[in-house]
N, CA, C and O atoms as a GROMACS GRO file, in nm:
protein
  656
    1MET      N    1   9.820   9.959   7.276
    1MET     CA    2   9.803   9.818   7.247
    1MET      C    3   9.675   9.764   7.308
    1MET      O    4   9.605   9.686   7.244
    2THR      N    5   9.642   9.805   7.431
    2THR     CA    6   9.525   9.745   7.497
    2THR      C    7   9.395   9.778   7.428
    2THR      O    8   9.296   9.708   7.448
    3SER      N    9   9.391   9.884   7.346
    3SER     CA   10   9.266   9.919   7.279
    3SER      C   11   9.224   9.810   7.182
    3SER      O   12   9.105   9.798   7.151
    4SER      N   13   9.317   9.732   7.133
    4SER     CA   14   9.283   9.625   7.039
    4SER      C   15   9.273   9.488   7.108
    4SER      O   16   9.251   9.386   7.042
    5ILE      N   17   9.289   9.486   7.238
    5ILE     CA   18   9.283   9.363   7.315
    5ILE      C   19   9.147   9.350   7.380
    5ILE      O   20   9.095   9.446   7.438
    6GLU      N   21   9.089   9.232   7.371
    6GLU     CA   22   8.962   9.203   7.437
    6GLU      C   23   8.990   9.113   7.557
    6GLU      O   24   9.065   9.017   7.548
    7ILE      N   25   8.928   9.146   7.669
    7ILE     CA   26   8.941   9.061   7.787
    7ILE      C   27   8.810   8.986   7.803
    7ILE      O   28   8.703   9.045   7.811
    8THR      N   29   8.822   8.854   7.809
    8THR     CA   30   8.705   8.769   7.820
    8THR      C   31   8.714   8.680   7.943
    8THR      O   32   8.821   8.660   8.000
    9VAL      N   33   8.599   8.628   7.981
    9VAL     CA   34   8.589   8.533   8.092
    9VAL      C   35   8.523   8.407   8.037
    9VAL      O   36   8.401   8.401   8.026
   10PRO      N   37   8.603   8.308   8.003
   10PRO     CA   38   8.543   8.186   7.948
   10PRO      C   39   8.457   8.116   8.053
   10PRO      O   40   8.494   8.108   8.170
   11GLN      N   41   8.343   8.064   8.010
   11GLN     CA   42   8.249   8.001   8.102
   11GLN      C   43   8.259   7.848   8.103
   11GLN      O   44   8.221   7.784   8.201
   12VAL      N   45   8.310   7.791   7.994
   12VAL     CA   46   8.320   7.646   7.984
   12VAL      C   47   8.462   7.608   7.944
   12VAL      O   48   8.527   7.681   7.869
   13PRO      N   49   8.511   7.495   7.992
   13PRO     CA   50   8.650   7.457   7.963
   13PRO      C   51   8.677   7.436   7.815
   13PRO      O   52   8.791   7.451   7.770
   14GLU      N   53   8.576   7.401   7.738
   14GLU     CA   54   8.596   7.381   7.594
   14GLU      C   55   8.641   7.509   7.524
   14GLU      O   56   8.697   7.502   7.414
   15ASN      N   57   8.617   7.625   7.586
   15ASN     CA   58   8.655   7.752   7.527
   15ASN      C   59   8.790   7.803   7.577
   15ASN      O   60   8.828   7.918   7.552
   16VAL      N   61   8.862   7.718   7.649
   16VAL     CA   62   8.990   7.760   7.706
   16VAL      C   63   9.104   7.685   7.638
   16VAL      O   64   9.107   7.562   7.641
   17PRO      N   65   9.199   7.757   7.579
   17PRO     CA   66   9.316   7.692   7.517
   17PRO      C   67   9.423   7.665   7.624
   17PRO      O   68   9.522   7.738   7.634
   18PHE      N   69   9.402   7.561   7.703
   18PHE     CA   70   9.489   7.536   7.817
   18PHE      C   71   9.636   7.519   7.777
   18PHE      O   72   9.725   7.563   7.850
   19GLU      N   73   9.662   7.457   7.662
   19GLU     CA   74   9.801   7.441   7.618
   19GLU      C   75   9.866   7.578   7.596
   19GLU      O   76   9.982   7.598   7.631
   20ARG      N   77   9.791   7.670   7.537
   20ARG     CA   78   9.843   7.806   7.513
   20ARG      C   79   9.868   7.877   7.647
   20ARG      O   80   9.965   7.950   7.660
   21LEU      N   81   9.780   7.855   7.745
   21LEU     CA   82   9.800   7.917   7.876
   21LEU      C   83   9.927   7.868   7.943
   21LEU      O   84  10.000   7.946   8.003
   22VAL      N   85   9.955   7.739   7.932
   22VAL     CA   86  10.080   7.685   7.986
   22VAL      C   87  10.198   7.748   7.913
   22VAL      O   88  10.297   7.786   7.976
   23GLU      N   89  10.189   7.758   7.782
   23GLU     CA   90  10.296   7.818   7.702
   23GLU      C   91  10.324   7.962   7.747
   23GLU      O   92  10.440   8.000   7.763
   24ILE      N   93  10.219   8.041   7.766
   24ILE     CA   94  10.236   8.180   7.809
   24ILE      C   95  10.298   8.185   7.948
   24ILE      O   96  10.390   8.264   7.972
   25LEU      N   97  10.249   8.103   8.039
   25LEU     CA   98  10.304   8.101   8.176
   25LEU      C   99  10.452   8.068   8.175
   25LEU      O  100  10.532   8.138   8.238
   26LEU      N  101  10.491   7.963   8.105
   26LEU     CA  102  10.631   7.922   8.102
   26LEU      C  103  10.718   8.033   8.044
   26LEU      O  104  10.826   8.062   8.096
   27ALA      N  105  10.672   8.095   7.936
   27ALA     CA  106  10.750   8.202   7.872
   27ALA      C  107  10.758   8.325   7.961
   27ALA      O  108  10.864   8.386   7.975
   28ALA      N  109  10.646   8.363   8.022
   28ALA     CA  110  10.642   8.485   8.103
   28ALA      C  111  10.722   8.473   8.231
   28ALA      O  112  10.777   8.572   8.280
   29PHE      N  113  10.729   8.353   8.287
   29PHE     CA  114  10.801   8.334   8.413
   29PHE      C  115  10.945   8.290   8.392
   29PHE      O  116  11.020   8.278   8.489
   30ALA      N  117  10.988   8.265   8.268
   30ALA     CA  118  11.122   8.213   8.240
   30ALA      C  119  11.232   8.306   8.290
   30ALA      O  120  11.338   8.258   8.333
   31PHE      N  121  11.211   8.437   8.286
   31PHE     CA  122  11.314   8.531   8.328
   31PHE      C  123  11.351   8.513   8.475
   31PHE      O  124  11.459   8.555   8.516
   32GLN      N  125  11.263   8.452   8.553
   32GLN     CA  126  11.286   8.435   8.697
   32GLN      C  127  11.382   8.320   8.729
   32GLN      O  128  11.426   8.307   8.844
   33ASP      N  129  11.415   8.238   8.632
   33ASP     CA  130  11.490   8.115   8.656
   33ASP      C  131  11.616   8.134   8.740
   33ASP      O  132  11.643   8.053   8.829
   34ASP      N  133  11.692   8.236   8.714
   34ASP     CA  134  11.816   8.257   8.788
   34ASP      C  135  11.803   8.368   8.892
   34ASP      O  136  11.904   8.417   8.944
   35ILE      N  137  11.679   8.406   8.923
   35ILE     CA  138  11.657   8.517   9.015
   35ILE      C  139  11.592   8.470   9.146
   35ILE      O  140  11.640   8.503   9.254
   36VAL      N  141  11.482   8.396   9.135
   36VAL     CA  142  11.406   8.361   9.256
   36VAL      C  143  11.451   8.226   9.314
   36VAL      O  144  11.486   8.133   9.242
   37ASP      N  145  11.448   8.221   9.446
   37ASP     CA  146  11.482   8.100   9.518
   37ASP      C  147  11.384   8.089   9.636
   37ASP      O  148  11.384   8.176   9.723
   38PRO      N  149  11.302   7.985   9.640
   38PRO     CA  150  11.298   7.868   9.553
   38PRO      C  151  11.241   7.901   9.415
   38PRO      O  152  11.180   8.006   9.395
   39PRO      N  153  11.261   7.809   9.318
   39PRO     CA  154  11.208   7.831   9.183
   39PRO      C  155  11.056   7.850   9.186
   39PRO      O  156  10.988   7.797   9.274
   40SER      N  157  11.007   7.924   9.090
   40SER     CA  158  10.863   7.950   9.079
   40SER      C  159  10.787   7.821   9.050
   40SER      O  160  10.832   7.737   8.973
   41SER      N  161  10.671   7.808   9.112
   41SER     CA  162  10.584   7.692   9.085
   41SER      C  163  10.529   7.698   8.943
   41SER      O  164  10.483   7.597   8.890
   42ALA      N  165  10.534   7.816   8.881
   42ALA     CA  166  10.486   7.828   8.742
   42ALA      C  167  10.568   7.741   8.648
   42ALA      O  168  10.519   7.702   8.542
   43LYS      N  169  10.692   7.711   8.685
   43LYS     CA  170  10.777   7.626   8.601
   43LYS      C  171  10.722   7.486   8.583
   43LYS      O  172  10.756   7.417   8.487
   44SER      N  173  10.638   7.442   8.676
   44SER     CA  174  10.586   7.306   8.671
   44SER      C  175  10.437   7.301   8.640
   44SER      O  176  10.374   7.196   8.657
   45VAL      N  177  10.379   7.412   8.596
   45VAL     CA  178  10.236   7.414   8.568
   45VAL      C  179  10.204   7.320   8.452
   45VAL      O  180  10.281   7.307   8.357
   46THR      N  181  10.088   7.256   8.461
   46THR     CA  182  10.045   7.162   8.358
   46THR      C  183   9.904   7.196   8.312
   46THR      O  184   9.832   7.272   8.377
   47VAL      N  185   9.866   7.139   8.200
   47VAL     CA  186   9.730   7.156   8.150
   47VAL      C  187   9.631   7.104   8.254
   47VAL      O  188   9.530   7.169   8.280
   48SER      N  189   9.658   6.989   8.312
   48SER     CA  190   9.563   6.932   8.410
   48SER      C  191   9.549   7.021   8.533
   48SER      O  192   9.440   7.032   8.589
   49GLU      N  193   9.658   7.085   8.576
   49GLU     CA  194   9.647   7.177   8.689
   49GLU      C  195   9.558   7.296   8.654
   49GLU      O  196   9.473   7.336   8.733
   50LEU      N  197   9.577   7.352   8.536
   50LEU     CA  198   9.495   7.466   8.495
   50LEU      C  199   9.349   7.425   8.476
   50LEU      O  200   9.259   7.504   8.505
   51GLN      N  201   9.326   7.306   8.428
   51GLN     CA  202   9.187   7.257   8.417
   51GLN      C  203   9.124   7.246   8.555
   51GLN      O  204   9.008   7.282   8.573
   52TRP      N  205   9.199   7.196   8.651
   52TRP     CA  206   9.149   7.187   8.789
   52TRP      C  207   9.119   7.327   8.843
   52TRP      O  208   9.014   7.349   8.903
   53ARG      N  209   9.211   7.420   8.822
   53ARG     CA  210   9.191   7.557   8.868
   53ARG      C  211   9.071   7.622   8.800
   53ARG      O  212   8.998   7.698   8.863
   54PHE      N  213   9.050   7.592   8.673
   54PHE     CA  214   8.937   7.650   8.601
   54PHE      C  215   8.804   7.609   8.664
   54PHE      O  216   8.710   7.687   8.667
   55ALA      N  217   8.798   7.487   8.714
   55ALA     CA  218   8.675   7.439   8.778
   55ALA      C  219   8.650   7.510   8.911
   55ALA      O  220   8.537   7.513   8.959
   56ARG      N  221   8.755   7.568   8.970
   56ARG     CA  222   8.745   7.631   9.101
   56ARG      C  223   8.745   7.783   9.096
   56ARG      O  224   8.672   7.847   9.171
   57ASP      N  225   8.826   7.842   9.010
   57ASP     CA  226   8.855   7.985   9.011
   57ASP      C  227   8.802   8.054   8.886
   57ASP      O  228   8.746   7.991   8.797
   58SER      N  229   8.823   8.186   8.881
   58SER     CA  230   8.782   8.265   8.765
   58SER      C  231   8.905   8.298   8.681
   58SER      O  232   9.008   8.340   8.734
   59LEU      N  233   8.891   8.279   8.552
   59LEU     CA  234   8.999   8.303   8.457
   59LEU      C  235   8.962   8.419   8.366
   59LEU      O  236   8.850   8.426   8.315
   60PHE      N  237   9.056   8.509   8.345
   60PHE     CA  238   9.040   8.620   8.252
   60PHE      C  239   9.146   8.606   8.145
   60PHE      O  240   9.265   8.589   8.175
   61LEU      N  241   9.104   8.614   8.020
   61LEU     CA  242   9.196   8.600   7.908
   61LEU      C  243   9.204   8.731   7.830
   61LEU      O  244   9.103   8.798   7.809
   62ALA      N  245   9.325   8.766   7.788
   62ALA     CA  246   9.346   8.878   7.696
   62ALA      C  247   9.363   8.817   7.558
   62ALA      O  248   9.447   8.730   7.537
   63ILE      N  249   9.281   8.865   7.463
   63ILE     CA  250   9.280   8.808   7.328
   63ILE      C  251   9.308   8.920   7.228
   63ILE      O  252   9.246   9.026   7.232
   64ASP      N  253   9.401   8.894   7.136
   64ASP     CA  254   9.436   8.995   7.036
   64ASP      C  255   9.334   8.992   6.922
   64ASP      O  256   9.248   8.904   6.918
   65PRO      N  257   9.343   9.087   6.828
   65PRO     CA  258   9.244   9.095   6.721
   65PRO      C  259   9.235   8.970   6.633
   65PRO      O  260   9.132   8.946   6.569
   66SER      N  261   9.342   8.890   6.628
   66SER     CA  262   9.338   8.768   6.547
   66SER      C  263   9.274   8.651   6.622
   66SER      O  264   9.257   8.543   6.566
   67GLY      N  265   9.239   8.673   6.750
   67GLY     CA  266   9.177   8.567   6.828
   67GLY      C  267   9.276   8.487   6.912
   67GLY      O  268   9.237   8.390   6.977
   68LYS      N  269   9.402   8.526   6.910
   68LYS     CA  270   9.506   8.455   6.985
   68LYS      C  271   9.510   8.503   7.130
   68LYS      O  272   9.507   8.624   7.156
   69VAL      N  273   9.515   8.410   7.224
   69VAL     CA  274   9.529   8.444   7.365
   69VAL      C  275   9.671   8.493   7.388
   69VAL      O  276   9.768   8.426   7.354
   70VAL      N  277   9.682   8.614   7.448
   70VAL     CA  278   9.812   8.674   7.471
   70VAL      C  279   9.839   8.704   7.619
   70VAL      O  280   9.947   8.751   7.654
   71GLY      N  281   9.740   8.675   7.704
   71GLY     CA  282   9.760   8.699   7.846
   71GLY      C  283   9.651   8.633   7.928
   71GLY      O  284   9.545   8.595   7.877
   72GLN      N  285   9.679   8.620   8.058
   72GLN     CA  286   9.584   8.557   8.150
   72GLN      C  287   9.606   8.608   8.291
   72GLN      O  288   9.714   8.653   8.328
   73ILE      N  289   9.499   8.597   8.369
   73ILE     CA  290   9.506   8.621   8.512
   73ILE      C  291   9.396   8.537   8.576
   73ILE      O  292   9.289   8.519   8.518
   74TRP      N  293   9.424   8.487   8.695
   74TRP     CA  294   9.331   8.400   8.766
   74TRP      C  295   9.293   8.465   8.898
   74TRP      O  296   9.374   8.534   8.959
   75VAL      N  297   9.170   8.443   8.942
   75VAL     CA  298   9.120   8.497   9.068
   75VAL      C  299   9.056   8.384   9.147
   75VAL      O  300   8.967   8.313   9.099
   76GLU      N  301   9.103   8.370   9.270
   76GLU     CA  302   9.048   8.271   9.363
   76GLU      C  303   8.965   8.344   9.469
   76GLU      O  304   9.008   8.446   9.523
   77ASP      N  305   8.848   8.291   9.497
   77ASP     CA  306   8.762   8.343   9.604
   77ASP      C  307   8.817   8.290   9.736
   77ASP      O  308   8.823   8.168   9.756
   78ILE      N  309   8.857   8.380   9.826
   78ILE     CA  310   8.909   8.336   9.956
   78ILE      C  311   8.828   8.400  10.070
   78ILE      O  312   8.884   8.456  10.164
   79GLY      N  313   8.697   8.390  10.059
   79GLY     CA  314   8.611   8.444  10.163
   79GLY      C  315   8.579   8.590  10.139
   79GLY      O  316   8.525   8.626  10.035
   80LYS      N  317   8.614   8.674  10.236
   80LYS     CA  318   8.583   8.818  10.221
   80LYS      C  319   8.676   8.886  10.122
   80LYS      O  320   8.648   8.999  10.079
   81ASP      N  321   8.784   8.821  10.083
   81ASP     CA  322   8.881   8.875   9.988
   81ASP      C  323   8.892   8.784   9.866
   81ASP      O  324   8.830   8.678   9.859
   82ALA      N  325   8.972   8.829   9.771
   82ALA     CA  326   9.003   8.749   9.652
   82ALA      C  327   9.156   8.744   9.640
   82ALA      O  328   9.227   8.831   9.690
   83TYR      N  329   9.204   8.640   9.571
   83TYR     CA  330   9.347   8.620   9.554
   83TYR      C  331   9.379   8.615   9.405
   83TYR      O  332   9.317   8.540   9.330
   84LEU      N  333   9.475   8.695   9.364
   84LEU     CA  334   9.516   8.710   9.225
   84LEU      C  335   9.641   8.626   9.200
   84LEU      O  336   9.735   8.631   9.279
   85TYR      N  337   9.642   8.550   9.092
   85TYR     CA  338   9.762   8.471   9.063
   85TYR      C  339   9.777   8.441   8.915
   85TYR      O  340   9.684   8.455   8.836
   86LYS      N  341   9.897   8.399   8.881
   86LYS     CA  342   9.936   8.358   8.747
   86LYS      C  343   9.912   8.466   8.641
   86LYS      O  344   9.878   8.434   8.527
   87LEU      N  345   9.931   8.593   8.679
   87LEU     CA  346   9.928   8.699   8.579
   87LEU      C  347  10.043   8.674   8.484
   87LEU      O  348  10.159   8.665   8.525
   88SER      N  349  10.012   8.662   8.357
   88SER     CA  350  10.118   8.641   8.259
   88SER      C  351  10.072   8.693   8.123
   88SER      O  352   9.958   8.676   8.081
   89VAL      N  353  10.167   8.757   8.057
   89VAL     CA  354  10.145   8.812   7.924
   89VAL      C  355  10.255   8.757   7.834
   89VAL      O  356  10.370   8.744   7.876
   90ASP      N  357  10.219   8.725   7.712
   90ASP     CA  358  10.317   8.677   7.614
   90ASP      C  359  10.433   8.776   7.610
   90ASP      O  360  10.413   8.894   7.580
   91PRO      N  361  10.556   8.732   7.641
   91PRO     CA  362  10.671   8.823   7.646
   91PRO      C  363  10.694   8.899   7.515
   91PRO      O  364  10.755   9.006   7.516
   92ALA      N  365  10.647   8.847   7.404
   92ALA     CA  366  10.666   8.914   7.275
   92ALA      C  367  10.592   9.046   7.268
   92ALA      O  368  10.627   9.133   7.188
   93ILE      N  369  10.490   9.064   7.352
   93ILE     CA  370  10.412   9.189   7.349
   93ILE      C  371  10.403   9.254   7.487
   93ILE      O  372  10.319   9.341   7.510
   94LYS      N  373  10.487   9.211   7.579
   94LYS     CA  374  10.489   9.267   7.714
   94LYS      C  375  10.518   9.417   7.708
   94LYS      O  376  10.593   9.464   7.623
   95GLY      N  377  10.456   9.490   7.801
   95GLY     CA  378  10.479   9.633   7.809
   95GLY      C  379  10.374   9.718   7.740
   95GLY      O  380  10.386   9.840   7.738
   96GLY      N  381  10.272   9.655   7.685
   96GLY     CA  382  10.169   9.729   7.613
   96GLY      C  383  10.044   9.758   7.693
   96GLY      O  384   9.944   9.804   7.637
   97GLY      N  385  10.047   9.732   7.824
   97GLY     CA  386   9.931   9.761   7.907
   97GLY      C  387   9.836   9.646   7.928
   97GLY      O  388   9.734   9.661   7.995
   98ILE      N  389   9.868   9.530   7.873
   98ILE     CA  390   9.779   9.415   7.886
   98ILE      C  391   9.775   9.367   8.031
   98ILE      O  392   9.667   9.336   8.082
   99GLY      N  393   9.888   9.361   8.098
   99GLY     CA  394   9.892   9.320   8.239
   99GLY      C  395   9.808   9.413   8.325
   99GLY      O  396   9.732   9.368   8.411
  100LYS      N  397   9.822   9.543   8.302
  100LYS     CA  398   9.742   9.641   8.378
  100LYS      C  399   9.594   9.619   8.354
  100LYS      O  400   9.515   9.621   8.448
  101ALA      N  401   9.556   9.598   8.229
  101ALA     CA  402   9.415   9.577   8.197
  101ALA      C  403   9.362   9.450   8.263
  101ALA      O  404   9.250   9.447   8.312
  102LEU      N  405   9.442   9.346   8.264
  102LEU     CA  406   9.400   9.221   8.329
  102LEU      C  407   9.382   9.240   8.479
  102LEU      O  408   9.283   9.194   8.536
  103VAL      N  409   9.477   9.309   8.544
  103VAL     CA  410   9.468   9.333   8.688
  103VAL      C  411   9.343   9.416   8.719
  103VAL      O  412   9.269   9.383   8.811
  104GLU      N  413   9.320   9.522   8.644
  104GLU     CA  414   9.205   9.608   8.671
  104GLU      C  415   9.074   9.534   8.649
  104GLU      O  416   8.979   9.550   8.726
  105THR      N  417   9.067   9.452   8.544
  105THR     CA  418   8.946   9.375   8.519
  105THR      C  419   8.921   9.277   8.632
  105THR      O  420   8.808   9.262   8.678
  106ALA      N  421   9.026   9.211   8.678
  106ALA     CA  422   9.012   9.115   8.788
  106ALA      C  423   8.968   9.186   8.917
  106ALA      O  424   8.883   9.135   8.990
  107CYS      N  425   9.026   9.301   8.945
  107CYS     CA  426   8.988   9.376   9.066
  107CYS      C  427   8.844   9.425   9.057
  107CYS      O  428   8.771   9.419   9.156
  108ASP      N  429   8.802   9.472   8.941
  108ASP     CA  430   8.663   9.515   8.922
  108ASP      C  431   8.568   9.398   8.944
  108ASP      O  432   8.464   9.412   9.008
  109PHE      N  433   8.604   9.283   8.890
  109PHE     CA  434   8.524   9.161   8.905
  109PHE      C  435   8.506   9.128   9.053
  109PHE      O  436   8.395   9.102   9.099
  110ALA      N  437   8.616   9.128   9.128
  110ALA     CA  438   8.610   9.095   9.271
  110ALA      C  439   8.531   9.199   9.349
  110ALA      O  440   8.453   9.165   9.438
  111ALA      N  441   8.551   9.326   9.317
  111ALA     CA  442   8.479   9.433   9.387
  111ALA      C  443   8.329   9.420   9.364
  111ALA      O  444   8.251   9.440   9.458
  112LYS      N  445   8.287   9.388   9.244
  112LYS     CA  446   8.144   9.373   9.213
  112LYS      C  447   8.083   9.254   9.287
  112LYS      O  448   7.961   9.246   9.302
  113ARG      N  449   8.167   9.164   9.333
  113ARG     CA  450   8.120   9.049   9.411
  113ARG      C  451   8.132   9.074   9.561
  113ARG      O  452   8.117   8.982   9.642
  114GLY      N  453   8.160   9.199   9.597
  114GLY     CA  454   8.164   9.239   9.737
  114GLY      C  455   8.292   9.205   9.811
  114GLY      O  456   8.295   9.210   9.934
  115LYS      N  457   8.397   9.170   9.740
  115LYS     CA  458   8.524   9.140   9.805
  115LYS      C  459   8.586   9.268   9.860
  115LYS      O  460   8.580   9.373   9.796
  116GLU      N  461   8.645   9.258   9.978
  116GLU     CA  462   8.705   9.375  10.042
  116GLU      C  463   8.844   9.408   9.989
  116GLU      O  464   8.878   9.524   9.970
  117LYS      N  465   8.924   9.304   9.965
  117LYS     CA  466   9.061   9.325   9.921
  117LYS      C  467   9.096   9.224   9.812
  117LYS      O  468   9.041   9.114   9.805
  118MET      N  469   9.188   9.266   9.726
  118MET     CA  470   9.252   9.173   9.633
  118MET      C  471   9.390   9.148   9.691
  118MET      O  472   9.462   9.241   9.725
  119ARG      N  473   9.425   9.022   9.702
  119ARG     CA  474   9.554   8.983   9.760
  119ARG      C  475   9.637   8.910   9.654
  119ARG      O  476   9.583   8.854   9.559
  120LEU      N  477   9.768   8.911   9.674
  120LEU     CA  478   9.859   8.837   9.587
  120LEU      C  479   9.991   8.819   9.660
  120LEU      O  480  10.016   8.882   9.763
  121HIS      N  481  10.075   8.733   9.605
  121HIS     CA  482  10.211   8.714   9.654
  121HIS      C  483  10.307   8.749   9.542
  121HIS      O  484  10.281   8.720   9.425
  122VAL      N  485  10.418   8.811   9.578
  122VAL     CA  486  10.522   8.842   9.481
  122VAL      C  487  10.658   8.815   9.546
  122VAL      O  488  10.680   8.849   9.662
  123ARG      N  489  10.746   8.755   9.470
  123ARG     CA  490  10.877   8.720   9.523
  123ARG      C  491  10.956   8.844   9.561
  123ARG      O  492  10.952   8.945   9.491
  124VAL      N  493  11.029   8.836   9.672
  124VAL     CA  494  11.105   8.951   9.722
  124VAL      C  495  11.211   8.998   9.621
  124VAL      O  496  11.245   9.116   9.618
  125GLU      N  497  11.262   8.907   9.540
  125GLU     CA  498  11.368   8.943   9.445
  125GLU      C  499  11.316   9.020   9.324
  125GLU      O  500  11.395   9.081   9.252
  126LEU      N  501  11.187   9.019   9.299
  126LEU     CA  502  11.132   9.073   9.176
  126LEU      C  503  11.087   9.219   9.194
  126LEU      O  504  10.968   9.249   9.200
  127GLU      N  505  11.184   9.307   9.201
  127GLU     CA  506  11.157   9.449   9.228
  127GLU      C  507  11.066   9.512   9.122
  127GLU      O  508  10.981   9.595   9.157
  128ASP      N  509  11.082   9.476   8.996
  128ASP     CA  510  10.996   9.532   8.891
  128ASP      C  511  10.851   9.486   8.909
  128ASP      O  512  10.758   9.564   8.887
  129ASN      N  513  10.833   9.362   8.949
  129ASN     CA  514  10.697   9.312   8.972
  129ASN      C  515  10.633   9.382   9.092
  129ASN      O  516  10.515   9.417   9.089
  130ILE      N  517  10.713   9.403   9.196
  130ILE     CA  518  10.663   9.475   9.315
  130ILE      C  519  10.621   9.616   9.273
  130ILE      O  520  10.514   9.663   9.312
  131ALA      N  521  10.705   9.682   9.195
  131ALA     CA  522  10.673   9.818   9.149
  131ALA      C  523  10.548   9.818   9.061
  131ALA      O  524  10.465   9.908   9.072
  132PHE      N  525  10.534   9.718   8.976
  132PHE     CA  526  10.415   9.709   8.891
  132PHE      C  527  10.289   9.702   8.977
  132PHE      O  528  10.194   9.776   8.955
  133PHE      N  529  10.289   9.612   9.076
  133PHE     CA  530  10.170   9.597   9.158
  133PHE      C  531  10.145   9.720   9.246
  133PHE      O  532  10.030   9.756   9.272
  134ARG      N  533  10.251   9.784   9.290
  134ARG     CA  534  10.233   9.911   9.363
  134ARG      C  535  10.167  10.015   9.273
  134ARG      O  536  10.081  10.091   9.318
  135SER      N  537  10.205  10.017   9.147
  135SER     CA  538  10.144  10.113   9.054
  135SER      C  539   9.997  10.083   9.030
  135SER      O  540   9.924  10.169   8.981
  136ARG      N  541   9.952   9.965   9.064
  136ARG     CA  542   9.812   9.925   9.050
  136ARG      C  543   9.738   9.938   9.183
  136ARG      O  544   9.624   9.893   9.195
  137GLY      N  545   9.801   9.998   9.284
  137GLY     CA  546   9.733  10.023   9.411
  137GLY      C  547   9.756   9.920   9.519
  137GLY      O  548   9.693   9.926   9.624
  138PHE      N  549   9.844   9.825   9.496
  138PHE     CA  550   9.875   9.723   9.596
  138PHE      C  551   9.984   9.773   9.690
  138PHE      O  552  10.072   9.850   9.650
  139GLU      N  553   9.978   9.730   9.813
  139GLU     CA  554  10.079   9.762   9.913
  139GLU      C  555  10.126   9.633   9.979
  139GLU      O  556  10.051   9.536   9.987
  140ILE      N  557  10.249   9.633  10.027
  140ILE     CA  558  10.299   9.517  10.101
  140ILE      C  559  10.225   9.510  10.233
  140ILE      O  560  10.220   9.606  10.309
  141ALA      N  561  10.166   9.393  10.259
  141ALA     CA  562  10.083   9.373  10.378
  141ALA      C  563  10.141   9.266  10.472
  141ALA      O  564  10.082   9.234  10.574
  142GLY      N  565  10.256   9.213  10.435
  142GLY     CA  566  10.319   9.110  10.517
  142GLY      C  567  10.424   9.036  10.437
  142GLY      O  568  10.447   9.065  10.320
  143GLU      N  569  10.486   8.942  10.502
  143GLU     CA  570  10.588   8.862  10.436
  143GLU      C  571  10.554   8.716  10.449
  143GLU      O  572  10.478   8.676  10.537
  144GLY      N  573  10.612   8.636  10.360
  144GLY     CA  574  10.591   8.492  10.364
  144GLY      C  575  10.723   8.420  10.346
  144GLY      O  576  10.817   8.472  10.288
  145ILE      N  577  10.727   8.299  10.398
  145ILE     CA  578  10.849   8.218  10.392
  145ILE      C  579  10.811   8.079  10.339
  145ILE      O  580  10.727   8.010  10.397
  146HIS      N  581  10.874   8.040  10.230
  146HIS     CA  582  10.853   7.905  10.178
  146HIS      C  583  10.911   7.802  10.274
  146HIS      O  584  11.008   7.829  10.344
  147ASP      N  585  10.851   7.684  10.276
  147ASP     CA  586  10.902   7.576  10.359
  147ASP      C  587  11.050   7.551  10.331
  147ASP      O  588  11.092   7.546  10.215
  148GLY      N  589  11.127   7.536  10.438
  148GLY     CA  590  11.269   7.506  10.425
  148GLY      C  591  11.358   7.629  10.418
  148GLY      O  592  11.480   7.616  10.408
  149TYR      N  593  11.300   7.748  10.423
  149TYR     CA  594  11.378   7.871  10.416
  149TYR      C  595  11.369   7.944  10.550
  149TYR      O  596  11.269   7.933  10.621
  150ASP      N  597  11.473   8.019  10.582
  150ASP     CA  598  11.475   8.092  10.710
  150ASP      C  599  11.471   8.243  10.688
  150ASP      O  600  11.507   8.320  10.777
  151ARG      N  601  11.428   8.283  10.571
  151ARG     CA  602  11.418   8.424  10.537
  151ARG      C  603  11.289   8.445  10.458
  151ARG      O  604  11.236   8.350  10.400
  152PRO      N  605  11.240   8.568  10.455
  152PRO     CA  606  11.122   8.594  10.370
  152PRO      C  607  11.156   8.566  10.224
  152PRO      O  608  11.259   8.609  10.173
  153THR      N  609  11.068   8.493  10.157
  153THR     CA  610  11.087   8.463  10.016
  153THR      C  611  10.982   8.531   9.928
  153THR      O  612  10.999   8.538   9.806
  154PHE      N  613  10.874   8.580   9.989
  154PHE     CA  614  10.774   8.652   9.912
  154PHE      C  615  10.704   8.755   9.999
  154PHE      O  616  10.696   8.742  10.121
  155TRP      N  617  10.655   8.858   9.932
  155TRP     CA  618  10.575   8.960   9.998
  155TRP      C  619  10.428   8.928   9.976
  155TRP      O  620  10.389   8.884   9.868
  156LYS      N  621  10.351   8.950  10.077
  156LYS     CA  622  10.205   8.944  10.066
  156LYS      C  623  10.161   9.087  10.036
  156LYS      O  624  10.189   9.179  10.112
  157MET      N  625  10.092   9.104   9.925
  157MET     CA  626  10.047   9.238   9.887
  157MET      C  627   9.894   9.240   9.885
  157MET      O  628   9.830   9.137   9.864
  158ALA      N  629   9.837   9.357   9.908
  158ALA     CA  630   9.691   9.369   9.909
  158ALA      C  631   9.651   9.505   9.854
  158ALA      O  632   9.726   9.603   9.862
  159ARG      N  633   9.532   9.508   9.800
  159ARG     CA  634   9.471   9.632   9.748
  159ARG      C  635   9.328   9.638   9.798
  159ARG      O  636   9.253   9.541   9.784
  160ASP      N  637   9.290   9.749   9.857
  160ASP     CA  638   9.151   9.768   9.899
  160ASP      C  639   9.063   9.776   9.776
  160ASP      O  640   9.096   9.843   9.678
  161LEU      N  641   8.950   9.706   9.782
  161LEU     CA  642   8.854   9.709   9.672
  161LEU      C  643   8.732   9.792   9.705
  161LEU      O  644   8.666   9.844   9.616
  162ILE      N  645   8.702   9.802   9.833
  162ILE     CA  646   8.584   9.878   9.876
  162ILE      C  647   8.627  10.021   9.902
  162ILE      O  648   8.713  10.048   9.987
  163VAL      N  649   8.567  10.112   9.830
  163VAL     CA  650   8.597  10.254   9.846
  163VAL      C  651   8.485  10.319   9.925
  163VAL      O  652   8.367  10.305   9.891
  164ASP      N  653   8.522  10.390  10.032
  164ASP     CA  654   8.420  10.455  10.115
  164ASP      C  655   8.354  10.570  10.044
  164ASP      O  656   8.266  10.635  10.100
   0.00000   0.00000   0.00000
């Protein structure tokens, strides 16, 4: 599937279908509704939030041969490292390697900018997501606790980008 998918980096907001990105995020994260506690912040994402993030961060889009956006990943510059978030693929075509391609493109992008590590957070309940990121070279590097909770609610994961 990924051979027919193009990954692009839009440079101007006029080239970003923000409504479609919200649609993909809501659909891709919907399975978590009865699994993660607290609920995912992706459930409340808005066009205006993504527009704000676009002005600050780097967005990578997966586009199918018809020109339809089918996936996204965002990268935030956090100093010597980069932070990966909002990886989402249209559930109708999930499992075709698009997520892997997006992660690898984002990691290559960060490495070329001299970032040492790619970091991300993944909910402790999402074993398949943890396994996916491990398959992409990420390891658990710590735990995090959402406000109001007395137990770890997410894992901090990291992948080395600089190869000796």
